[in-house]
GUBAPA-704138 format. One record per residue (C-alpha): residue number from 1; residue in three letters; x, y, z. Coordinates in Angstrom, 1 decimal. Example, Ala and Ser with C-alpha at 12.3 -4.5 7.8 and 13.67 -1.06 7.14 Angstrom:
BEGIN
[node 1, ALA, [12.3, -4.5, 7.8]]
[node 2, SER, [13.7, -1.1, 7.1]]
***
This chain:
BEGIN
[node 1, MET, [13.1, -2.1, 21.8]]
[node 2, PRO, [14.5, -2.0, 25.7]]
[node 3, GLY, [15.8, 1.2, 26.6]]
[node 4, VAL, [13.5, 3.3, 24.5]]
[node 5, THR, [10.7, 4.6, 26.4]]
[node 6, HIS, [7.6, 6.5, 25.0]]
[node 7, ASP, [9.0, 10.0, 25.0]]
[node 8, ASP, [12.5, 8.8, 23.2]]
[node 9, ALA, [10.6, 8.2, 20.3]]
[node 10, VAL, [9.4, 10.7, 17.3]]
[node 11, PRO, [5.9, 10.7, 16.3]]
[node 12, LEU, [5.6, 9.5, 12.8]]
[node 13, ALA, [3.6, 12.9, 12.1]]
[node 14, ASP, [6.7, 15.3, 12.8]]
[node 15, LEU, [9.4, 13.0, 11.3]]
[node 16, MET, [6.8, 12.9, 7.9]]
[node 17, PRO, [4.3, 15.6, 8.6]]
[node 18, TRP, [2.2, 15.4, 5.0]]
[node 19, SER, [-0.3, 12.9, 5.4]]
[node 20, VAL, [-3.3, 12.4, 2.9]]
[node 21, ALA, [-6.4, 10.2, 4.1]]
[node 22, PRO, [-6.1, 6.8, 2.0]]
[node 23, PRO, [-8.7, 7.1, -1.3]]
[node 24, ARG, [-12.3, 5.8, -0.2]]
[node 25, LEU, [-13.9, 4.1, -3.1]]
[node 26, GLY, [-17.5, 3.7, -1.9]]
[node 27, ARG, [-18.0, 0.7, -3.9]]
[node 28, GLY, [-16.3, -2.1, -4.6]]
[node 29, TRP, [-16.7, -3.3, -8.2]]
[node 30, PRO, [-13.7, -0.9, -9.9]]
[node 31, THR, [-11.4, -2.9, -7.9]]
[node 32, ALA, [-10.2, -6.6, -8.3]]
[node 33, PRO, [-7.9, -8.8, -8.4]]
[node 34, ASP, [-8.0, -9.5, -12.0]]
[node 35, ALA, [-7.7, -6.9, -14.8]]
[node 36, GLY, [-9.8, -8.2, -17.8]]
[node 37, CYS, [-12.8, -8.9, -15.3]]
[node 38, LEU, [-12.9, -4.8, -14.5]]
[node 39, LYS, [-12.6, -4.5, -18.2]]
[node 40, ALA, [-15.6, -6.5, -18.5]]
[node 41, ARG, [-17.6, -4.9, -15.9]]
[node 42, TRP, [-16.9, -1.8, -17.2]]
[node 43, ASP, [-18.7, -3.1, -20.6]]
[node 44, THR, [-21.3, -4.0, -18.6]]
[node 45, LEU, [-22.5, -0.8, -17.3]]
[node 46, LEU, [-22.0, 1.4, -20.5]]
[node 47, LYS, [-23.9, -1.1, -22.4]]
[node 48, SER, [-26.9, -0.6, -19.9]]
[node 49, GLY, [-28.7, 2.5, -19.8]]
[node 50, GLY, [-30.7, 4.6, -17.9]]
[node 51, SER, [-31.8, 3.2, -14.7]]
[node 52, VAL, [-30.0, 0.1, -14.9]]
[node 53, ARG, [-27.0, 1.8, -15.3]]
[node 54, GLU, [-27.2, 3.9, -12.4]]
[node 55, ALA, [-28.2, 0.9, -10.2]]
[node 56, LEU, [-25.4, -1.2, -11.5]]
[node 57, PHE, [-23.0, 2.0, -10.7]]
[node 58, GLU, [-24.1, 1.8, -6.9]]
[node 59, PRO, [-24.9, 5.8, -6.3]]
[node 60, THR, [-23.8, 7.0, -3.3]]
[node 61, ARG, [-23.9, 10.7, -1.8]]
[node 62, SER, [-20.7, 11.7, -3.0]]
[node 63, ARG, [-21.0, 9.8, -6.9]]
[node 64, THR, [-23.6, 9.1, -9.1]]
[node 65, PRO, [-23.8, 8.5, -12.6]]
[node 66, TYR, [-24.6, 11.9, -12.8]]
[node 67, THR, [-21.7, 13.3, -11.0]]
[node 68, ALA, [-19.9, 16.3, -12.7]]
[node 69, VAL, [-15.9, 15.6, -12.0]]
[node 70, GLY, [-12.0, 16.0, -14.0]]
[node 71, GLN, [-9.8, 13.6, -14.3]]
[node 72, LEU, [-7.6, 12.4, -12.6]]
[node 73, PRO, [-4.3, 13.9, -12.2]]
[node 74, GLY, [-1.8, 11.7, -14.6]]
[node 75, ARG, [-5.2, 9.7, -16.2]]
[node 76, THR, [-7.1, 10.2, -19.5]]
[node 77, GLY, [-10.4, 8.9, -18.3]]
[node 78, GLY, [-13.5, 10.7, -20.0]]
[node 79, THR, [-15.2, 13.4, -18.1]]
[node 80, GLU, [-18.5, 13.3, -19.3]]
[node 81, ARG, [-20.8, 12.2, -16.6]]
[node 82, LEU, [-21.1, 8.5, -16.5]]
[node 83, ILE, [-24.4, 8.1, -17.3]]
[node 84, ARG, [-24.2, 9.2, -21.2]]
[node 85, ALA, [-20.5, 8.0, -21.2]]
[node 86, SER, [-18.9, 5.6, -24.2]]
[node 87, GLY, [-15.8, 4.2, -25.2]]
[node 88, PRO, [-13.3, 1.7, -24.0]]
[node 89, CYS, [-12.7, 0.9, -20.1]]
[node 90, PRO, [-9.7, 3.3, -18.7]]
[node 91, GLU, [-6.3, 1.2, -18.7]]
[node 92, PRO, [-6.4, -0.4, -14.9]]
[node 93, VAL, [-3.5, 0.2, -12.7]]
[node 94, ARG, [-1.7, -1.9, -10.2]]
[node 95, VAL, [-3.0, -0.8, -6.2]]
[node 96, LEU, [-2.6, -2.1, -2.7]]
[node 97, ALA, [-5.9, -3.2, -1.8]]
[node 98, ALA, [-4.8, -4.3, 1.5]]
[node 99, PRO, [-1.6, -5.0, 3.1]]
[node 100, PHE, [0.7, -7.3, 0.9]]
[node 101, ASP, [-2.7, -7.6, -1.8]]
[node 102, GLU, [-2.1, -5.8, -5.0]]
[node 103, GLN, [-5.0, -5.7, -7.1]]
[node 104, TRP, [-5.6, -3.3, -10.0]]
[node 105, LEU, [-8.0, -0.3, -10.6]]
[node 106, ILE, [-10.4, 1.4, -12.9]]
[node 107, PRO, [-8.8, 4.9, -12.5]]
[node 108, ASP, [-11.8, 6.5, -13.1]]
[node 109, HIS, [-12.6, 9.8, -10.8]]
[node 110, ARG, [-16.1, 9.6, -11.7]]
[node 111, LEU, [-16.3, 5.7, -10.3]]
[node 112, ILE, [-14.3, 6.9, -6.7]]
[node 113, ASP, [-15.8, 8.7, -3.8]]
[node 114, ALA, [-12.7, 10.3, -2.7]]
[node 115, ALA, [-9.7, 9.9, -5.0]]
[node 116, ARG, [-7.6, 11.9, -2.8]]
[node 117, PRO, [-6.0, 13.8, -6.2]]
[node 118, GLU, [-3.2, 15.0, -4.0]]
[node 119, LEU, [-1.4, 11.7, -4.3]]
[node 120, TRP, [-2.3, 11.0, -7.4]]
[node 121, ARG, [-0.5, 14.1, -8.3]]
[node 122, VAL, [2.7, 12.6, -6.4]]
[node 123, ALA, [2.3, 9.1, -7.8]]
[node 124, ASP, [5.3, 8.3, -10.0]]
[node 125, ALA, [8.0, 5.4, -10.4]]
[node 126, ARG, [10.4, 6.6, -8.1]]
[node 127, GLN, [7.5, 7.8, -4.9]]
[node 128, ILE, [7.3, 5.7, -1.9]]
[node 129, PHE, [4.0, 5.3, 0.2]]
[node 130, VAL, [4.1, 4.4, 3.9]]
[node 131, ALA, [0.8, 2.9, 4.7]]
[node 132, GLU, [-0.2, 2.5, 8.6]]
[node 133, THR, [-2.0, -0.7, 9.3]]
[node 134, ALA, [-4.5, -1.2, 11.9]]
[node 135, ALA, [-2.3, -3.2, 14.3]]
[node 136, GLY, [-3.6, -3.9, 17.6]]
[node 137, PRO, [-1.8, -2.9, 21.4]]
[node 138, GLY, [1.4, -5.6, 21.7]]
[node 139, ALA, [0.8, -6.4, 17.9]]
[node 140, THR, [3.9, -7.8, 16.5]]
[node 141, GLU, [2.7, -7.5, 13.0]]
[node 142, PRO, [4.0, -4.4, 11.0]]
[node 143, LEU, [2.7, -1.1, 12.0]]
[node 144, LEU, [3.8, 0.5, 8.5]]
[node 145, LEU, [4.4, -0.9, 5.0]]
[node 146, ALA, [5.8, 0.3, 1.9]]
[node 147, THR, [4.6, 0.2, -1.6]]
[node 148, SER, [5.2, 1.9, -5.2]]
[node 149, LEU, [1.4, 1.8, -5.6]]
[node 150, LEU, [-1.5, 3.7, -4.1]]
[node 151, PRO, [-2.6, 2.4, -1.2]]
[node 152, LEU, [-5.9, 2.1, -0.4]]
[node 153, LEU, [-5.7, 0.8, 2.8]]
[node 154, ARG, [-8.0, 2.2, 5.9]]
[node 155, PRO, [-8.2, 3.6, 8.5]]
[node 156, GLY, [-4.4, 4.5, 8.4]]
[node 157, ARG, [-3.0, 7.7, 7.0]]
[node 158, VAL, [-1.0, 7.3, 3.9]]
[node 159, ARG, [2.3, 9.5, 4.1]]
[node 160, PRO, [4.2, 10.0, 0.2]]
[node 161, LEU, [8.1, 9.9, 0.6]]
[node 162, TYR, [8.7, 13.2, -1.7]]
[node 163, ARG, [5.8, 16.0, -1.9]]
[node 164, ARG, [6.5, 16.1, -5.6]]
[node 165, PRO, [7.6, 14.2, -8.1]]
[node 166, GLY, [10.6, 13.0, -9.8]]
[node 167, ALA, [11.5, 12.2, -5.8]]
[node 168, ARG, [11.7, 15.8, -5.4]]
[node 169, GLU, [11.2, 17.7, -1.9]]
[node 170, PRO, [11.7, 15.0, 1.1]]
[node 171, ASN, [8.3, 15.1, 2.8]]
[node 172, LEU, [10.4, 14.9, 6.1]]
[node 173, ALA, [11.0, 17.3, 9.3]]
[node 174, PRO, [13.0, 20.4, 7.7]]
[node 175, GLY, [16.3, 20.8, 9.0]]
[node 176, LEU, [16.1, 16.6, 10.1]]
[node 177, LEU, [18.7, 15.3, 7.1]]
[node 178, ASP, [21.0, 18.0, 8.4]]
[node 179, HIS, [20.7, 17.3, 11.6]]
[node 180, LEU, [21.0, 13.5, 11.4]]
[node 181, ALA, [24.2, 13.8, 9.4]]
[node 182, THR, [25.7, 16.1, 12.2]]
[node 183, ARG, [25.2, 13.6, 14.8]]
[node 184, LEU, [25.8, 10.5, 12.3]]
[node 185, GLY, [28.8, 11.7, 11.0]]
[node 186, HIS, [27.8, 11.3, 7.2]]
[node 187, SER, [24.3, 12.2, 5.7]]
[node 188, PRO, [21.4, 10.1, 5.1]]
[node 189, THR, [19.2, 10.0, 2.1]]
[node 190, PRO, [15.3, 10.1, 2.4]]
[node 191, VAL, [15.3, 6.4, 1.6]]
[node 192, ASP, [17.5, 5.8, 4.6]]
[node 193, VAL, [15.5, 7.5, 6.9]]
[node 194, LEU, [12.0, 5.5, 5.2]]
[node 195, ALA, [14.3, 2.4, 5.8]]
[node 196, TRP, [15.1, 3.1, 9.9]]
[node 197, THR, [11.2, 4.2, 9.9]]
[node 198, LEU, [10.5, 0.6, 9.0]]
[node 199, ALA, [13.0, -1.1, 11.3]]
[node 200, THR, [12.1, 0.5, 14.2]]
[node 201, ALA, [8.8, 1.9, 14.0]]
[node 202, ARG, [6.5, 1.4, 17.7]]
[node 203, PRO, [3.1, 1.8, 18.1]]
[node 204, GLY, [2.3, 5.3, 18.0]]
[node 205, PRO, [3.5, 5.5, 15.4]]
[node 206, ALA, [6.8, 6.7, 16.7]]
[node 207, VAL, [10.4, 6.3, 15.6]]
[node 208, PRO, [13.0, 5.9, 17.7]]
[node 209, LEU, [16.2, 8.0, 16.3]]
[node 210, THR, [19.7, 7.3, 17.3]]
[node 211, GLY, [23.2, 9.1, 16.7]]
[node 212, ASP, [25.1, 5.8, 16.8]]
[node 213, ALA, [26.7, 5.5, 13.0]]
[node 214, GLY, [26.8, 2.0, 13.6]]
[node 215, LEU, [23.7, 1.5, 14.9]]
[node 216, TRP, [22.0, 3.2, 12.5]]
[node 217, ALA, [24.1, 1.7, 9.4]]
[node 218, ALA, [22.7, -1.6, 10.9]]
[node 219, GLY, [19.0, -0.2, 11.1]]
[node 220, VAL, [19.0, 0.9, 7.7]]
[node 221, GLU, [20.2, -2.3, 6.4]]
[node 222, LEU, [17.3, -4.2, 7.6]]
[node 223, GLY, [14.8, -1.6, 6.7]]
[node 224, ARG, [15.9, -1.5, 2.9]]
[node 225, ARG, [15.9, -5.4, 3.4]]
[node 226, MET, [12.6, -4.6, 4.1]]
[node 227, LEU, [11.4, -2.1, 1.7]]
[node 228, ARG, [12.2, -4.2, -1.4]]
[node 229, LEU, [10.1, -7.0, 0.0]]
[node 230, MET, [7.1, -4.6, 0.9]]
[node 231, ARG, [7.6, -3.1, -2.6]]
[node 232, ARG, [8.6, -6.3, -4.9]]
[node 233, ASP, [10.9, -4.4, -6.4]]
[node 234, GLY, [14.3, -5.6, -8.1]]
[node 235, GLU, [14.5, -9.2, -8.5]]
[node 236, ARG, [12.3, -11.7, -7.2]]
[node 237, PRO, [12.6, -12.7, -3.7]]
[node 238, LYS, [13.8, -16.2, -3.8]]
[node 239, LEU, [14.1, -18.8, -0.9]]
[node 240, PRO, [17.2, -21.3, -0.4]]
[node 241, GLY, [16.4, -24.7, -2.6]]
[node 242, GLY, [15.1, -26.8, -0.3]]
[node 243, ARG, [12.8, -24.4, 1.1]]
[node 244, ARG, [11.1, -22.8, -2.1]]
[node 245, PRO, [6.9, -23.2, -2.0]]
[node 246, TYR, [6.2, -25.2, -5.2]]
[node 247, VAL, [2.9, -26.4, -6.4]]
[node 248, ARG, [3.2, -30.4, -5.9]]
[node 249, ALA, [-0.3, -31.0, -6.4]]
[node 250, PRO, [-2.3, -29.2, -9.1]]
[node 251, LEU, [-4.9, -26.0, -8.2]]
[node 252, PRO, [-8.4, -26.6, -9.1]]
[node 253, PRO, [-9.4, -24.2, -11.8]]
[node 254, ARG, [-11.7, -22.7, -9.1]]
[node 255, PRO, [-10.4, -23.3, -5.3]]
[node 256, LEU, [-13.2, -22.5, -2.4]]
[node 257, THR, [-11.4, -23.6, 0.8]]
[node 258, LEU, [-8.3, -22.7, 2.1]]
[node 259, ARG, [-6.5, -24.6, 4.7]]
[node 260, TYR, [-3.3, -25.2, 6.3]]
[node 261, ASP, [-1.5, -28.2, 7.4]]
[node 262, ARG, [0.8, -27.0, 10.2]]
[node 263, ASP, [2.3, -30.6, 10.4]]
[node 264, GLU, [3.2, -31.0, 6.9]]
[node 265, GLU, [4.1, -26.9, 6.1]]
[node 266, THR, [1.8, -27.7, 3.7]]
[node 267, LEU, [-1.3, -25.3, 2.3]]
[node 268, HIS, [-4.6, -27.0, 0.2]]
[node 269, LEU, [-6.4, -24.7, -1.6]]
[node 270, ASP, [-9.2, -27.7, -1.9]]
[node 271, GLU, [-7.3, -30.6, -3.4]]
[node 272, GLY, [-4.5, -28.6, -4.7]]
[node 273, ARG, [-1.5, -28.3, -2.6]]
[node 274, ILE, [1.7, -26.2, -2.1]]
[node 275, SER, [4.9, -26.9, -0.1]]
[node 276, PRO, [6.5, -25.6, 2.4]]
[node 277, VAL, [5.1, -23.4, 3.6]]
[node 278, PRO, [6.6, -22.5, 6.9]]
[node 279, PRO, [4.6, -21.8, 9.9]]
[node 280, GLU, [6.1, -18.1, 9.9]]
[node 281, ALA, [4.2, -17.2, 6.5]]
[node 282, TRP, [1.1, -18.7, 7.6]]
[node 283, ASP, [0.7, -17.1, 10.9]]
[node 284, PHE, [1.8, -13.4, 9.1]]
[node 285, GLU, [-0.6, -10.9, 10.0]]
[node 286, ALA, [-1.4, -7.7, 9.1]]
[node 287, GLY, [-4.2, -5.6, 10.8]]
[node 288, SER, [-4.9, -8.4, 13.3]]
[node 289, VAL, [-5.7, -10.4, 9.8]]
[node 290, ARG, [-3.6, -13.4, 8.3]]
[node 291, VAL, [-3.0, -12.3, 5.5]]
[node 292, LEU, [-2.5, -15.5, 3.0]]
[node 293, GLU, [-6.1, -16.4, 4.4]]
[node 294, GLN, [-6.9, -12.1, 3.5]]
[node 295, TRP, [-5.3, -12.9, -0.3]]
[node 296, PHE, [-7.3, -15.8, -0.5]]
[node 297, ALA, [-10.8, -14.5, -0.1]]
[node 298, ALA, [-10.4, -11.5, -2.0]]
[node 299, ARG, [-10.2, -13.7, -5.0]]
[node 300, THR, [-12.9, -16.4, -3.8]]
[node 301, ALA, [-15.1, -14.1, -2.9]]
[node 302, ARG, [-18.2, -13.5, -5.6]]
[node 303, GLY, [-20.7, -10.9, -5.6]]
[node 304, GLU, [-24.6, -10.3, -5.6]]
[node 305, PRO, [-25.8, -11.7, -8.8]]
[node 306, GLY, [-27.3, -9.1, -11.3]]
[node 307, THR, [-24.1, -7.0, -9.9]]
[node 308, LEU, [-20.7, -5.7, -11.4]]
[node 309, ALA, [-19.1, -7.5, -8.9]]
[node 310, ALA, [-20.4, -10.7, -9.7]]
[node 311, ILE, [-18.6, -10.5, -13.0]]
[node 312, HIS, [-15.2, -12.5, -12.4]]
[node 313, PRO, [-13.0, -14.9, -13.9]]
[node 314, ALA, [-14.3, -18.0, -14.9]]
[node 315, ALA, [-11.2, -20.0, -13.4]]
[node 316, TRP, [-8.3, -19.6, -11.8]]
[node 317, PRO, [-5.7, -17.8, -13.8]]
[node 318, GLN, [-2.6, -18.9, -13.4]]
[node 319, ALA, [-0.7, -15.7, -12.4]]
[node 320, TRP, [-2.5, -15.8, -9.4]]
[node 321, THR, [-0.2, -19.2, -8.5]]
[node 322, SER, [2.8, -16.9, -9.2]]
[node 323, GLU, [1.7, -14.4, -7.2]]
[node 324, LEU, [0.7, -16.8, -4.1]]
[node 325, LEU, [4.4, -18.5, -4.3]]
[node 326, GLU, [5.4, -15.1, -4.2]]
[node 327, LEU, [3.4, -13.7, -1.3]]
[node 328, ILE, [4.7, -16.8, 0.8]]
[node 329, THR, [8.3, -16.1, 0.0]]
[node 330, VAL, [7.9, -12.4, 0.7]]
[node 331, LEU, [6.1, -13.1, 3.9]]
[node 332, THR, [8.8, -16.1, 4.8]]
[node 333, LEU, [11.5, -13.6, 4.8]]
[node 334, LEU, [9.5, -10.9, 6.6]]
[node 335, ALA, [9.3, -12.8, 8.9]]
[node 336, GLU, [12.9, -13.7, 9.8]]
[node 337, LEU, [13.8, -10.0, 9.9]]
[node 338, ARG, [11.5, -9.8, 12.7]]
[node 339, SER, [14.1, -11.4, 15.1]]
[node 340, ARG, [16.2, -9.1, 13.8]]
[node 341, GLN, [14.3, -5.9, 14.4]]
[node 342, ALA, [14.2, -6.8, 17.9]]
[node 343, GLU, [17.8, -7.5, 18.1]]
[node 344, LEU, [18.1, -3.6, 17.8]]
[node 345, ARG, [18.9, -1.7, 20.8]]
[node 346, ILE, [18.6, 1.9, 20.5]]
[node 347, THR, [21.4, 3.6, 21.9]]
[node 348, ALA, [22.6, 7.2, 21.2]]
[node 349, PRO, [18.6, 8.5, 21.4]]
[node 350, ILE, [18.0, 11.2, 19.0]]
[node 351, THR, [14.6, 12.6, 20.8]]
[node 352, ALA, [11.7, 14.7, 20.2]]
[node 353, ALA, [13.0, 17.0, 23.1]]
[node 354, GLY, [16.5, 16.7, 21.0]]
[node 355, LEU, [14.8, 17.9, 18.0]]
[node 356, ARG, [13.0, 20.7, 19.6]]
[node 357, GLU, [16.0, 22.1, 21.2]]
[node 358, ALA, [17.4, 22.0, 17.5]]
[node 359, GLY, [14.9, 23.7, 16.2]]
[node 360, VAL, [13.9, 20.8, 13.8]]
[node 361, LEU, [10.3, 20.5, 15.7]]
[node 362, PRO, [8.0, 21.5, 15.6]]
[node 363, VAL, [7.7, 21.6, 11.9]]
[node 364, PRO, [6.1, 24.2, 10.0]]
[node 365, ARG, [2.5, 24.5, 9.2]]
[node 366, ALA, [3.0, 24.4, 5.8]]
[node 367, VAL, [4.6, 21.2, 5.5]]
[node 368, ARG, [1.9, 19.6, 6.6]]
[node 369, ARG, [-0.1, 20.4, 3.3]]
[node 370, PRO, [0.5, 19.1, 0.1]]
[node 371, ALA, [2.8, 21.5, -2.0]]
[node 372, SER, [1.8, 22.9, -5.1]]
[node 373, VAL, [3.0, 20.1, -8.1]]
[node 374, LEU, [0.4, 21.6, -10.9]]
[node 375, ASP, [3.4, 21.1, -14.1]]
[node 376, HIS, [0.4, 20.9, -16.5]]
[node 377, GLN, [-3.4, 21.8, -16.7]]
[node 378, GLU, [-5.6, 19.3, -15.2]]
[node 379, GLU, [-9.0, 18.4, -17.4]]
[node 380, GLY, [-12.2, 19.8, -15.5]]
[node 381, PRO, [-15.9, 17.9, -16.0]]
[node 382, GLU, [-17.3, 18.1, -19.2]]
[node 383, GLY, [-13.8, 19.1, -21.0]]
[node 384, GLN, [-13.5, 21.6, -19.5]]
[node 385, PHE, [-9.9, 22.7, -17.8]]
[node 386, ALA, [-10.0, 22.6, -14.3]]
[node 387, LEU, [-9.5, 25.8, -12.0]]
[node 388, LEU, [-7.0, 24.5, -8.9]]
***
């Protein structure tokens, strides 16, 4: 953004001070693009016993089938040691497994090395998680992603927009909203600040703020469009009639290869064909990886024989085709918004130095820690109530 120096931008760590490392699973099999195969994996694990169950589990230092842990906040999974567990699979939940890749997770604390319970406690329908990506220097890809789902993306930090369930207590520097209201002449909402952040974030990550009401409105409007596409909330995104991707040749039962024809704007899944697929969608990267290639690889990967990861759908589900068409649409629309991002020229900057003069920065140490949200008792190991 021309005219904005590094010192003009406010570090995201000061703007949204509470952050958490993303959950670390420790094993791949509790996540999958298909919920049905997760239940099959769970059943296979529980039908085995002793050393076989332990091997299938894939123990780590943090988790073995003998580890005693409590329930995940808000979940109803069992708390007896997994080596003697029985019963149905906890209902899988949607998570953001990779940039723009929504998959499923078995929400059982016993399967996850580092679940980050503080994130689960604030996850609800109104929460928005901001996830940092691994964008390299000079990259044009998104620096930040926003999602309503629990993000598993590594290695960046996860910053919830709200510190408590029910959209209570914004995870923003105390006094920031009031300072912005004074400079802009109206009171922005926490979602407005998030939208502006998505539209203007730069490496660091850092966010250039403005006191120009017209510029702020333009940036917020742009960021809200990005937010709707990233969260996939509201109506399904659509492209104009002639530009909508369609299946032109049926996809095979188990496609193994993905190829893009730039001249014909066609995506080939073996002999299956989808078009039109604009080059901007095919070239869209996150974490320096093509999103479409990563998405396809996650659905065609085959685990080692004899492992739980080897259990996968026998054929390509129709739902994946629908998800692929929607993903192409989302990436196309986001790519179109990039040119508008480049057009934003920051005037009347609100700098980090200015926020320090106003007493907004530095933020109190307490707001970098999670809020107390224990509105109900959480079950600890072996059915005991957790003492927190």
